[in-house]
mmCIF entry with sequence, helices, sheets and N, C-alpha, C, O atoms, coordinates in Angstrom:
data_MODEL
# 
_entry.id   MODEL 
# 
_entity.id                         1 
_entity.type                       polymer 
_entity.pdbx_number_of_molecules   1 
# 
_entity_poly.entity_id                      1 
_entity_poly.type                           'polypeptide(L)' 
_entity_poly.nstd_linkage                   no 
_entity_poly.nstd_monomer                   no 
_entity_poly.pdbx_seq_one_letter_code       
;(UNK)(UNK)(UNK)(UNK)(UNK)(UNK)(UNK)(UNK)(UNK)(UNK)(UNK)(UNK)(UNK)(UNK)(UNK)(UNK)
(UNK)(UNK)(UNK)(UNK)(UNK)(UNK)(UNK)(UNK)(UNK)(UNK)(UNK)(UNK)(UNK)(UNK)(UNK)(UNK)
(UNK)(UNK)(UNK)(UNK)(UNK)(UNK)(UNK)(UNK)(UNK)(UNK)(UNK)(UNK)(UNK)(UNK)(UNK)(UNK)
(UNK)
;
_entity_poly.pdbx_seq_one_letter_code_can   XXXXXXXXXXXXXXXXXXXXXXXXXXXXXXXXXXXXXXXXXXXXXXXXX 
_entity_poly.pdbx_strand_id                 A 
# 
loop_
_entity_poly_seq.entity_id 
_entity_poly_seq.num 
_entity_poly_seq.mon_id 
_entity_poly_seq.hetero 
1 1  UNK n 
1 2  UNK n 
1 3  UNK n 
1 4  UNK n 
1 5  UNK n 
1 6  UNK n 
1 7  UNK n 
1 8  UNK n 
1 9  UNK n 
1 10 UNK n 
1 11 UNK n 
1 12 UNK n 
1 13 UNK n 
1 14 UNK n 
1 15 UNK n 
1 16 UNK n 
1 17 UNK n 
1 18 UNK n 
1 19 UNK n 
1 20 UNK n 
1 21 UNK n 
1 22 UNK n 
1 23 UNK n 
1 24 UNK n 
1 25 UNK n 
1 26 UNK n 
1 27 UNK n 
1 28 UNK n 
1 29 UNK n 
1 30 UNK n 
1 31 UNK n 
1 32 UNK n 
1 33 UNK n 
1 34 UNK n 
1 35 UNK n 
1 36 UNK n 
1 37 UNK n 
1 38 UNK n 
1 39 UNK n 
1 40 UNK n 
1 41 UNK n 
1 42 UNK n 
1 43 UNK n 
1 44 UNK n 
1 45 UNK n 
1 46 UNK n 
1 47 UNK n 
1 48 UNK n 
1 49 UNK n 
# 
_struct_asym.id          A 
_struct_asym.entity_id   1 
# 
_struct_conf.conf_type_id            HELX_P 
_struct_conf.id                      HELX_P1 
_struct_conf.pdbx_PDB_helix_id       AA1 
_struct_conf.beg_label_comp_id       UNK 
_struct_conf.beg_label_asym_id       A 
_struct_conf.beg_label_seq_id        33 
_struct_conf.pdbx_beg_PDB_ins_code   ? 
_struct_conf.end_label_comp_id       UNK 
_struct_conf.end_label_asym_id       A 
_struct_conf.end_label_seq_id        45 
_struct_conf.pdbx_end_PDB_ins_code   ? 
_struct_conf.beg_auth_comp_id        UNK 
_struct_conf.beg_auth_asym_id        A 
_struct_conf.beg_auth_seq_id         33 
_struct_conf.end_auth_comp_id        UNK 
_struct_conf.end_auth_asym_id        A 
_struct_conf.end_auth_seq_id         45 
_struct_conf.pdbx_PDB_helix_class    1 
_struct_conf.details                 ? 
_struct_conf.pdbx_PDB_helix_length   13 
# 
_struct_conf_type.id          HELX_P 
_struct_conf_type.criteria    ? 
_struct_conf_type.reference   ? 
# 
_struct_sheet.id               AA1 
_struct_sheet.type             ? 
_struct_sheet.number_strands   3 
_struct_sheet.details          ? 
# 
loop_
_struct_sheet_order.sheet_id 
_struct_sheet_order.range_id_1 
_struct_sheet_order.range_id_2 
_struct_sheet_order.offset 
_struct_sheet_order.sense 
AA1 1 2 ? anti-parallel 
AA1 2 3 ? anti-parallel 
# 
loop_
_struct_sheet_range.sheet_id 
_struct_sheet_range.id 
_struct_sheet_range.beg_label_comp_id 
_struct_sheet_range.beg_label_asym_id 
_struct_sheet_range.beg_label_seq_id 
_struct_sheet_range.pdbx_beg_PDB_ins_code 
_struct_sheet_range.end_label_comp_id 
_struct_sheet_range.end_label_asym_id 
_struct_sheet_range.end_label_seq_id 
_struct_sheet_range.pdbx_end_PDB_ins_code 
_struct_sheet_range.beg_auth_comp_id 
_struct_sheet_range.beg_auth_asym_id 
_struct_sheet_range.beg_auth_seq_id 
_struct_sheet_range.end_auth_comp_id 
_struct_sheet_range.end_auth_asym_id 
_struct_sheet_range.end_auth_seq_id 
AA1 1 UNK A 3  ? UNK A 8  ? UNK A 3  UNK A 8  
AA1 2 UNK A 14 ? UNK A 19 ? UNK A 14 UNK A 19 
AA1 3 UNK A 25 ? UNK A 27 ? UNK A 25 UNK A 27 
# 
loop_
_atom_site.group_PDB 
_atom_site.id 
_atom_site.type_symbol 
_atom_site.label_atom_id 
_atom_site.label_alt_id 
_atom_site.label_comp_id 
_atom_site.label_asym_id 
_atom_site.label_entity_id 
_atom_site.label_seq_id 
_atom_site.pdbx_PDB_ins_code 
_atom_site.Cartn_x 
_atom_site.Cartn_y 
_atom_site.Cartn_z 
_atom_site.occupancy 
_atom_site.B_iso_or_equiv 
_atom_site.pdbx_formal_charge 
_atom_site.auth_seq_id 
_atom_site.auth_comp_id 
_atom_site.auth_asym_id 
_atom_site.auth_atom_id 
_atom_site.pdbx_PDB_model_num 
ATOM 1   N N  . UNK A 1 1  ? 82.141  109.228 85.472 1.00 0.00 ? 1  UNK A N  1 
ATOM 2   C CA . UNK A 1 1  ? 81.456  107.956 85.224 1.00 0.00 ? 1  UNK A CA 1 
ATOM 3   C C  . UNK A 1 1  ? 82.444  106.982 84.587 1.00 0.00 ? 1  UNK A C  1 
ATOM 4   O O  . UNK A 1 1  ? 83.137  107.314 83.626 1.00 0.00 ? 1  UNK A O  1 
ATOM 5   N N  . UNK A 1 2  ? 82.490  105.788 85.138 1.00 0.00 ? 2  UNK A N  1 
ATOM 6   C CA . UNK A 1 2  ? 83.469  104.827 84.639 1.00 0.00 ? 2  UNK A CA 1 
ATOM 7   C C  . UNK A 1 2  ? 82.867  103.433 84.586 1.00 0.00 ? 2  UNK A C  1 
ATOM 8   O O  . UNK A 1 2  ? 82.155  103.016 85.499 1.00 0.00 ? 2  UNK A O  1 
ATOM 9   N N  . UNK A 1 3  ? 83.157  102.728 83.524 1.00 0.00 ? 3  UNK A N  1 
ATOM 10  C CA . UNK A 1 3  ? 82.657  101.361 83.381 1.00 0.00 ? 3  UNK A CA 1 
ATOM 11  C C  . UNK A 1 3  ? 83.812  100.382 83.499 1.00 0.00 ? 3  UNK A C  1 
ATOM 12  O O  . UNK A 1 3  ? 84.828  100.512 82.815 1.00 0.00 ? 3  UNK A O  1 
ATOM 13  N N  . UNK A 1 4  ? 83.640  99.388  84.387 1.00 0.00 ? 4  UNK A N  1 
ATOM 14  C CA . UNK A 1 4  ? 84.663  98.353  84.482 1.00 0.00 ? 4  UNK A CA 1 
ATOM 15  C C  . UNK A 1 4  ? 84.344  97.263  83.473 1.00 0.00 ? 4  UNK A C  1 
ATOM 16  O O  . UNK A 1 4  ? 83.212  96.784  83.403 1.00 0.00 ? 4  UNK A O  1 
ATOM 17  N N  . UNK A 1 5  ? 85.336  96.877  82.699 1.00 0.00 ? 5  UNK A N  1 
ATOM 18  C CA . UNK A 1 5  ? 85.119  95.917  81.631 1.00 0.00 ? 5  UNK A CA 1 
ATOM 19  C C  . UNK A 1 5  ? 85.939  94.659  81.871 1.00 0.00 ? 5  UNK A C  1 
ATOM 20  O O  . UNK A 1 5  ? 87.149  94.726  82.089 1.00 0.00 ? 5  UNK A O  1 
ATOM 21  N N  . UNK A 1 6  ? 85.272  93.511  81.830 1.00 0.00 ? 6  UNK A N  1 
ATOM 22  C CA . UNK A 1 6  ? 85.991  92.246  81.904 1.00 0.00 ? 6  UNK A CA 1 
ATOM 23  C C  . UNK A 1 6  ? 85.452  91.327  80.823 1.00 0.00 ? 6  UNK A C  1 
ATOM 24  O O  . UNK A 1 6  ? 84.307  90.879  80.894 1.00 0.00 ? 6  UNK A O  1 
ATOM 25  N N  . UNK A 1 7  ? 86.262  91.051  79.839 1.00 0.00 ? 7  UNK A N  1 
ATOM 26  C CA . UNK A 1 7  ? 85.839  90.199  78.733 1.00 0.00 ? 7  UNK A CA 1 
ATOM 27  C C  . UNK A 1 7  ? 86.819  89.054  78.554 1.00 0.00 ? 7  UNK A C  1 
ATOM 28  O O  . UNK A 1 7  ? 88.018  89.193  78.797 1.00 0.00 ? 7  UNK A O  1 
ATOM 29  N N  . UNK A 1 8  ? 86.281  87.912  78.120 1.00 0.00 ? 8  UNK A N  1 
ATOM 30  C CA . UNK A 1 8  ? 87.157  86.786  77.806 1.00 0.00 ? 8  UNK A CA 1 
ATOM 31  C C  . UNK A 1 8  ? 87.027  86.486  76.325 1.00 0.00 ? 8  UNK A C  1 
ATOM 32  O O  . UNK A 1 8  ? 85.951  86.125  75.848 1.00 0.00 ? 8  UNK A O  1 
ATOM 33  N N  . UNK A 1 9  ? 88.113  86.635  75.609 1.00 0.00 ? 9  UNK A N  1 
ATOM 34  C CA . UNK A 1 9  ? 88.090  86.433  74.159 1.00 0.00 ? 9  UNK A CA 1 
ATOM 35  C C  . UNK A 1 9  ? 87.905  84.958  73.826 1.00 0.00 ? 9  UNK A C  1 
ATOM 36  O O  . UNK A 1 9  ? 88.122  84.087  74.669 1.00 0.00 ? 9  UNK A O  1 
ATOM 37  N N  . UNK A 1 10 ? 87.504  84.690  72.595 1.00 0.00 ? 10 UNK A N  1 
ATOM 38  C CA . UNK A 1 10 ? 87.229  83.318  72.171 1.00 0.00 ? 10 UNK A CA 1 
ATOM 39  C C  . UNK A 1 10 ? 88.470  82.433  72.276 1.00 0.00 ? 10 UNK A C  1 
ATOM 40  O O  . UNK A 1 10 ? 88.355  81.219  72.447 1.00 0.00 ? 10 UNK A O  1 
ATOM 41  N N  . UNK A 1 11 ? 89.647  83.032  72.177 1.00 0.00 ? 11 UNK A N  1 
ATOM 42  C CA . UNK A 1 11 ? 90.877  82.258  72.261 1.00 0.00 ? 11 UNK A CA 1 
ATOM 43  C C  . UNK A 1 11 ? 91.374  82.123  73.700 1.00 0.00 ? 11 UNK A C  1 
ATOM 44  O O  . UNK A 1 11 ? 92.462  81.597  73.934 1.00 0.00 ? 11 UNK A O  1 
ATOM 45  N N  . UNK A 1 12 ? 90.579  82.597  74.662 1.00 0.00 ? 12 UNK A N  1 
ATOM 46  C CA . UNK A 1 12 ? 90.895  82.338  76.059 1.00 0.00 ? 12 UNK A CA 1 
ATOM 47  C C  . UNK A 1 12 ? 91.665  83.439  76.759 1.00 0.00 ? 12 UNK A C  1 
ATOM 48  O O  . UNK A 1 12 ? 92.007  83.295  77.932 1.00 0.00 ? 12 UNK A O  1 
ATOM 49  N N  . UNK A 1 13 ? 91.949  84.540  76.068 1.00 0.00 ? 13 UNK A N  1 
ATOM 50  C CA . UNK A 1 13 ? 92.691  85.626  76.713 1.00 0.00 ? 13 UNK A CA 1 
ATOM 51  C C  . UNK A 1 13 ? 91.723  86.580  77.401 1.00 0.00 ? 13 UNK A C  1 
ATOM 52  O O  . UNK A 1 13 ? 90.806  87.102  76.766 1.00 0.00 ? 13 UNK A O  1 
ATOM 53  N N  . UNK A 1 14 ? 91.920  86.808  78.680 1.00 0.00 ? 14 UNK A N  1 
ATOM 54  C CA . UNK A 1 14 ? 91.039  87.709  79.420 1.00 0.00 ? 14 UNK A CA 1 
ATOM 55  C C  . UNK A 1 14 ? 91.452  89.152  79.179 1.00 0.00 ? 14 UNK A C  1 
ATOM 56  O O  . UNK A 1 14 ? 92.630  89.497  79.271 1.00 0.00 ? 14 UNK A O  1 
ATOM 57  N N  . UNK A 1 15 ? 90.471  89.990  78.869 1.00 0.00 ? 15 UNK A N  1 
ATOM 58  C CA . UNK A 1 15 ? 90.763  91.402  78.625 1.00 0.00 ? 15 UNK A CA 1 
ATOM 59  C C  . UNK A 1 15 ? 90.139  92.255  79.716 1.00 0.00 ? 15 UNK A C  1 
ATOM 60  O O  . UNK A 1 15 ? 88.952  92.122  80.013 1.00 0.00 ? 15 UNK A O  1 
ATOM 61  N N  . UNK A 1 16 ? 90.931  93.121  80.307 1.00 0.00 ? 16 UNK A N  1 
ATOM 62  C CA . UNK A 1 16 ? 90.414  94.002  81.343 1.00 0.00 ? 16 UNK A CA 1 
ATOM 63  C C  . UNK A 1 16 ? 90.748  95.436  80.975 1.00 0.00 ? 16 UNK A C  1 
ATOM 64  O O  . UNK A 1 16 ? 91.902  95.770  80.706 1.00 0.00 ? 16 UNK A O  1 
ATOM 65  N N  . UNK A 1 17 ? 89.736  96.270  80.966 1.00 0.00 ? 17 UNK A N  1 
ATOM 66  C CA . UNK A 1 17 ? 89.993  97.658  80.598 1.00 0.00 ? 17 UNK A CA 1 
ATOM 67  C C  . UNK A 1 17 ? 88.975  98.569  81.256 1.00 0.00 ? 17 UNK A C  1 
ATOM 68  O O  . UNK A 1 17 ? 88.141  98.101  82.030 1.00 0.00 ? 17 UNK A O  1 
ATOM 69  N N  . UNK A 1 18 ? 89.026  99.841  80.967 1.00 0.00 ? 18 UNK A N  1 
ATOM 70  C CA . UNK A 1 18 ? 88.080  100.789 81.550 1.00 0.00 ? 18 UNK A CA 1 
ATOM 71  C C  . UNK A 1 18 ? 87.605  101.782 80.506 1.00 0.00 ? 18 UNK A C  1 
ATOM 72  O O  . UNK A 1 18 ? 88.365  102.244 79.655 1.00 0.00 ? 18 UNK A O  1 
ATOM 73  N N  . UNK A 1 19 ? 86.310  102.094 80.603 1.00 0.00 ? 19 UNK A N  1 
ATOM 74  C CA . UNK A 1 19 ? 85.764  103.105 79.699 1.00 0.00 ? 19 UNK A CA 1 
ATOM 75  C C  . UNK A 1 19 ? 85.536  104.360 80.516 1.00 0.00 ? 19 UNK A C  1 
ATOM 76  O O  . UNK A 1 19 ? 84.737  104.360 81.453 1.00 0.00 ? 19 UNK A O  1 
ATOM 77  N N  . UNK A 1 20 ? 86.231  105.425 80.167 1.00 0.00 ? 20 UNK A N  1 
ATOM 78  C CA . UNK A 1 20 ? 86.100  106.675 80.903 1.00 0.00 ? 20 UNK A CA 1 
ATOM 79  C C  . UNK A 1 20 ? 85.684  107.783 79.947 1.00 0.00 ? 20 UNK A C  1 
ATOM 80  O O  . UNK A 1 20 ? 85.466  107.530 78.762 1.00 0.00 ? 20 UNK A O  1 
ATOM 81  N N  . UNK A 1 21 ? 85.574  108.988 80.443 1.00 0.00 ? 21 UNK A N  1 
ATOM 82  C CA . UNK A 1 21 ? 85.156  110.110 79.609 1.00 0.00 ? 21 UNK A CA 1 
ATOM 83  C C  . UNK A 1 21 ? 86.214  110.447 78.557 1.00 0.00 ? 21 UNK A C  1 
ATOM 84  O O  . UNK A 1 21 ? 85.941  111.160 77.591 1.00 0.00 ? 21 UNK A O  1 
ATOM 85  N N  . UNK A 1 22 ? 87.424  109.926 78.760 1.00 0.00 ? 22 UNK A N  1 
ATOM 86  C CA . UNK A 1 22 ? 88.491  110.141 77.786 1.00 0.00 ? 22 UNK A CA 1 
ATOM 87  C C  . UNK A 1 22 ? 88.338  109.131 76.655 1.00 0.00 ? 22 UNK A C  1 
ATOM 88  O O  . UNK A 1 22 ? 87.555  108.188 76.771 1.00 0.00 ? 22 UNK A O  1 
ATOM 89  N N  . UNK A 1 23 ? 89.075  109.316 75.564 1.00 0.00 ? 23 UNK A N  1 
ATOM 90  C CA . UNK A 1 23 ? 89.038  108.337 74.464 1.00 0.00 ? 23 UNK A CA 1 
ATOM 91  C C  . UNK A 1 23 ? 89.284  106.921 74.973 1.00 0.00 ? 23 UNK A C  1 
ATOM 92  O O  . UNK A 1 23 ? 90.096  106.698 75.871 1.00 0.00 ? 23 UNK A O  1 
ATOM 93  N N  . UNK A 1 24 ? 88.570  105.978 74.384 1.00 0.00 ? 24 UNK A N  1 
ATOM 94  C CA . UNK A 1 24 ? 88.633  104.594 74.856 1.00 0.00 ? 24 UNK A CA 1 
ATOM 95  C C  . UNK A 1 24 ? 90.060  104.051 74.814 1.00 0.00 ? 24 UNK A C  1 
ATOM 96  O O  . UNK A 1 24 ? 90.732  104.113 73.785 1.00 0.00 ? 24 UNK A O  1 
ATOM 97  N N  . UNK A 1 25 ? 90.503  103.525 75.938 1.00 0.00 ? 25 UNK A N  1 
ATOM 98  C CA . UNK A 1 25 ? 91.826  102.908 75.999 1.00 0.00 ? 25 UNK A CA 1 
ATOM 99  C C  . UNK A 1 25 ? 91.708  101.552 76.683 1.00 0.00 ? 25 UNK A C  1 
ATOM 100 O O  . UNK A 1 25 ? 91.032  101.429 77.704 1.00 0.00 ? 25 UNK A O  1 
ATOM 101 N N  . UNK A 1 26 ? 92.345  100.559 76.139 1.00 0.00 ? 26 UNK A N  1 
ATOM 102 C CA . UNK A 1 26 ? 92.271  99.211  76.700 1.00 0.00 ? 26 UNK A CA 1 
ATOM 103 C C  . UNK A 1 26 ? 93.677  98.680  76.964 1.00 0.00 ? 26 UNK A C  1 
ATOM 104 O O  . UNK A 1 26 ? 94.584  98.851  76.149 1.00 0.00 ? 26 UNK A O  1 
ATOM 105 N N  . UNK A 1 27 ? 93.840  98.033  78.117 1.00 0.00 ? 27 UNK A N  1 
ATOM 106 C CA . UNK A 1 27 ? 95.142  97.455  78.446 1.00 0.00 ? 27 UNK A CA 1 
ATOM 107 C C  . UNK A 1 27 ? 95.178  95.998  78.002 1.00 0.00 ? 27 UNK A C  1 
ATOM 108 O O  . UNK A 1 27 ? 94.647  95.118  78.681 1.00 0.00 ? 27 UNK A O  1 
ATOM 109 N N  . UNK A 1 28 ? 95.802  95.753  76.867 1.00 0.00 ? 28 UNK A N  1 
ATOM 110 C CA . UNK A 1 28 ? 95.901  94.395  76.350 1.00 0.00 ? 28 UNK A CA 1 
ATOM 111 C C  . UNK A 1 28 ? 97.285  94.176  75.758 1.00 0.00 ? 28 UNK A C  1 
ATOM 112 O O  . UNK A 1 28 ? 98.097  95.100  75.699 1.00 0.00 ? 28 UNK A O  1 
ATOM 113 N N  . UNK A 1 29 ? 97.546  92.964  75.326 1.00 0.00 ? 29 UNK A N  1 
ATOM 114 C CA . UNK A 1 29 ? 98.821  92.664  74.684 1.00 0.00 ? 29 UNK A CA 1 
ATOM 115 C C  . UNK A 1 29 ? 98.888  93.298  73.307 1.00 0.00 ? 29 UNK A C  1 
ATOM 116 O O  . UNK A 1 29 ? 97.857  93.545  72.682 1.00 0.00 ? 29 UNK A O  1 
ATOM 117 N N  . UNK A 1 30 ? 100.100 93.561  72.832 1.00 0.00 ? 30 UNK A N  1 
ATOM 118 C CA . UNK A 1 30 ? 100.311 94.223  71.539 1.00 0.00 ? 30 UNK A CA 1 
ATOM 119 C C  . UNK A 1 30 ? 99.740  93.425  70.365 1.00 0.00 ? 30 UNK A C  1 
ATOM 120 O O  . UNK A 1 30 ? 99.399  94.000  69.332 1.00 0.00 ? 30 UNK A O  1 
ATOM 121 N N  . UNK A 1 31 ? 99.636  92.103  70.521 1.00 0.00 ? 31 UNK A N  1 
ATOM 122 C CA . UNK A 1 31 ? 99.146  91.258  69.428 1.00 0.00 ? 31 UNK A CA 1 
ATOM 123 C C  . UNK A 1 31 ? 97.656  91.472  69.186 1.00 0.00 ? 31 UNK A C  1 
ATOM 124 O O  . UNK A 1 31 ? 97.199  91.506  68.044 1.00 0.00 ? 31 UNK A O  1 
ATOM 125 N N  . UNK A 1 32 ? 96.906  91.616  70.275 1.00 0.00 ? 32 UNK A N  1 
ATOM 126 C CA . UNK A 1 32 ? 95.448  91.704  70.134 1.00 0.00 ? 32 UNK A CA 1 
ATOM 127 C C  . UNK A 1 32 ? 94.940  93.109  70.406 1.00 0.00 ? 32 UNK A C  1 
ATOM 128 O O  . UNK A 1 32 ? 93.743  93.317  70.608 1.00 0.00 ? 32 UNK A O  1 
ATOM 129 N N  . UNK A 1 33 ? 95.856  94.079  70.411 1.00 0.00 ? 33 UNK A N  1 
ATOM 130 C CA . UNK A 1 33 ? 95.491  95.456  70.741 1.00 0.00 ? 33 UNK A CA 1 
ATOM 131 C C  . UNK A 1 33 ? 94.432  96.007  69.802 1.00 0.00 ? 33 UNK A C  1 
ATOM 132 O O  . UNK A 1 33 ? 93.386  96.478  70.249 1.00 0.00 ? 33 UNK A O  1 
ATOM 133 N N  . UNK A 1 34 ? 94.696  95.952  68.509 1.00 0.00 ? 34 UNK A N  1 
ATOM 134 C CA . UNK A 1 34 ? 93.758  96.504  67.525 1.00 0.00 ? 34 UNK A CA 1 
ATOM 135 C C  . UNK A 1 34 ? 92.463  95.714  67.510 1.00 0.00 ? 34 UNK A C  1 
ATOM 136 O O  . UNK A 1 34 ? 91.374  96.289  67.498 1.00 0.00 ? 34 UNK A O  1 
ATOM 137 N N  . UNK A 1 35 ? 92.585  94.395  67.510 1.00 0.00 ? 35 UNK A N  1 
ATOM 138 C CA . UNK A 1 35 ? 91.400  93.532  67.457 1.00 0.00 ? 35 UNK A CA 1 
ATOM 139 C C  . UNK A 1 35 ? 90.510  93.758  68.665 1.00 0.00 ? 35 UNK A C  1 
ATOM 140 O O  . UNK A 1 35 ? 89.294  93.889  68.529 1.00 0.00 ? 35 UNK A O  1 
ATOM 141 N N  . UNK A 1 36 ? 91.110  93.806  69.847 1.00 0.00 ? 36 UNK A N  1 
ATOM 142 C CA . UNK A 1 36 ? 90.347  94.002  71.075 1.00 0.00 ? 36 UNK A CA 1 
ATOM 143 C C  . UNK A 1 36 ? 89.713  95.388  71.107 1.00 0.00 ? 36 UNK A C  1 
ATOM 144 O O  . UNK A 1 36 ? 88.574  95.548  71.544 1.00 0.00 ? 36 UNK A O  1 
ATOM 145 N N  . UNK A 1 37 ? 90.447  96.372  70.650 1.00 0.00 ? 37 UNK A N  1 
ATOM 146 C CA . UNK A 1 37 ? 89.946  97.747  70.681 1.00 0.00 ? 37 UNK A CA 1 
ATOM 147 C C  . UNK A 1 37 ? 88.724  97.893  69.777 1.00 0.00 ? 37 UNK A C  1 
ATOM 148 O O  . UNK A 1 37 ? 87.736  98.521  70.158 1.00 0.00 ? 37 UNK A O  1 
ATOM 149 N N  . UNK A 1 38 ? 88.794  97.315  68.583 1.00 0.00 ? 38 UNK A N  1 
ATOM 150 C CA . UNK A 1 38 ? 87.657  97.378  67.662 1.00 0.00 ? 38 UNK A CA 1 
ATOM 151 C C  . UNK A 1 38 ? 86.457  96.647  68.249 1.00 0.00 ? 38 UNK A C  1 
ATOM 152 O O  . UNK A 1 38 ? 85.325  97.120  68.153 1.00 0.00 ? 38 UNK A O  1 
ATOM 153 N N  . UNK A 1 39 ? 86.710  95.485  68.861 1.00 0.00 ? 39 UNK A N  1 
ATOM 154 C CA . UNK A 1 39 ? 85.633  94.692  69.456 1.00 0.00 ? 39 UNK A CA 1 
ATOM 155 C C  . UNK A 1 39 ? 84.948  95.448  70.586 1.00 0.00 ? 39 UNK A C  1 
ATOM 156 O O  . UNK A 1 39 ? 83.720  95.469  70.671 1.00 0.00 ? 39 UNK A O  1 
ATOM 157 N N  . UNK A 1 40 ? 85.740  96.068  71.452 1.00 0.00 ? 40 UNK A N  1 
ATOM 158 C CA . UNK A 1 40 ? 85.184  96.792  72.590 1.00 0.00 ? 40 UNK A CA 1 
ATOM 159 C C  . UNK A 1 40 ? 84.419  98.030  72.143 1.00 0.00 ? 40 UNK A C  1 
ATOM 160 O O  . UNK A 1 40 ? 83.362  98.346  72.688 1.00 0.00 ? 40 UNK A O  1 
ATOM 161 N N  . UNK A 1 41 ? 84.961  98.732  71.143 1.00 0.00 ? 41 UNK A N  1 
ATOM 162 C CA . UNK A 1 41 ? 84.289  99.934  70.650 1.00 0.00 ? 41 UNK A CA 1 
ATOM 163 C C  . UNK A 1 41 ? 82.941  99.581  70.042 1.00 0.00 ? 41 UNK A C  1 
ATOM 164 O O  . UNK A 1 41 ? 81.968  100.312 70.228 1.00 0.00 ? 41 UNK A O  1 
ATOM 165 N N  . UNK A 1 42 ? 82.872  98.461  69.314 1.00 0.00 ? 42 UNK A N  1 
ATOM 166 C CA . UNK A 1 42 ? 81.600  98.013  68.746 1.00 0.00 ? 42 UNK A CA 1 
ATOM 167 C C  . UNK A 1 42 ? 80.630  97.640  69.856 1.00 0.00 ? 42 UNK A C  1 
ATOM 168 O O  . UNK A 1 42 ? 79.445  97.964  69.784 1.00 0.00 ? 42 UNK A O  1 
ATOM 169 N N  . UNK A 1 43 ? 81.131  96.958  70.884 1.00 0.00 ? 43 UNK A N  1 
ATOM 170 C CA . UNK A 1 43 ? 80.272  96.506  71.975 1.00 0.00 ? 43 UNK A CA 1 
ATOM 171 C C  . UNK A 1 43 ? 79.638  97.681  72.711 1.00 0.00 ? 43 UNK A C  1 
ATOM 172 O O  . UNK A 1 43 ? 78.450  97.643  73.031 1.00 0.00 ? 43 UNK A O  1 
ATOM 173 N N  . UNK A 1 44 ? 80.423  98.726  72.982 1.00 0.00 ? 44 UNK A N  1 
ATOM 174 C CA . UNK A 1 44 ? 79.931  99.852  73.766 1.00 0.00 ? 44 UNK A CA 1 
ATOM 175 C C  . UNK A 1 44 ? 79.251  100.925 72.923 1.00 0.00 ? 44 UNK A C  1 
ATOM 176 O O  . UNK A 1 44 ? 78.706  101.893 73.454 1.00 0.00 ? 44 UNK A O  1 
ATOM 177 N N  . UNK A 1 45 ? 79.288  100.745 71.613 1.00 0.00 ? 45 UNK A N  1 
ATOM 178 C CA . UNK A 1 45 ? 78.627  101.719 70.739 1.00 0.00 ? 45 UNK A CA 1 
ATOM 179 C C  . UNK A 1 45 ? 77.122  101.735 71.017 1.00 0.00 ? 45 UNK A C  1 
ATOM 180 O O  . UNK A 1 45 ? 76.468  102.770 70.896 1.00 0.00 ? 45 UNK A O  1 
ATOM 181 N N  . UNK A 1 46 ? 76.586  100.567 71.391 1.00 0.00 ? 46 UNK A N  1 
ATOM 182 C CA . UNK A 1 46 ? 75.152  100.480 71.669 1.00 0.00 ? 46 UNK A CA 1 
ATOM 183 C C  . UNK A 1 46 ? 74.837  100.840 73.120 1.00 0.00 ? 46 UNK A C  1 
ATOM 184 O O  . UNK A 1 46 ? 73.713  101.233 73.433 1.00 0.00 ? 46 UNK A O  1 
ATOM 185 N N  . UNK A 1 47 ? 75.826  100.708 74.008 1.00 0.00 ? 47 UNK A N  1 
ATOM 186 C CA . UNK A 1 47 ? 75.583  100.959 75.431 1.00 0.00 ? 47 UNK A CA 1 
ATOM 187 C C  . UNK A 1 47 ? 75.751  102.427 75.793 1.00 0.00 ? 47 UNK A C  1 
ATOM 188 O O  . UNK A 1 47 ? 75.061  102.940 76.674 1.00 0.00 ? 47 UNK A O  1 
ATOM 189 N N  . UNK A 1 48 ? 76.668  103.100 75.111 1.00 0.00 ? 48 UNK A N  1 
ATOM 190 C CA . UNK A 1 48 ? 76.940  104.503 75.427 1.00 0.00 ? 48 UNK A CA 1 
ATOM 191 C C  . UNK A 1 48 ? 76.185  105.422 74.467 1.00 0.00 ? 48 UNK A C  1 
ATOM 192 O O  . UNK A 1 48 ? 76.364  105.313 73.254 1.00 0.00 ? 48 UNK A O  1 
ATOM 193 N N  . UNK A 1 49 ? 75.352  106.315 74.976 1.00 0.00 ? 49 UNK A N  1 
ATOM 194 C CA . UNK A 1 49 ? 74.558  107.219 74.145 1.00 0.00 ? 49 UNK A CA 1 
ATOM 195 C C  . UNK A 1 49 ? 75.437  108.189 73.355 1.00 0.00 ? 49 UNK A C  1 
ATOM 196 O O  . UNK A 1 49 ? 74.921  109.018 72.605 1.00 0.00 ? 49 UNK A O  1 
# 
């Protein structure tokens, strides 16, 4: 099972990543890596049982 993720951050940077059965990994720039990862994990905390 895999979820395709497309998000646009408030500062205009588009984030594209995938949620798989493995630990969450997101392909983003090094500057927003931690920020984006925390944001995505919070977002999917309610969607994933």
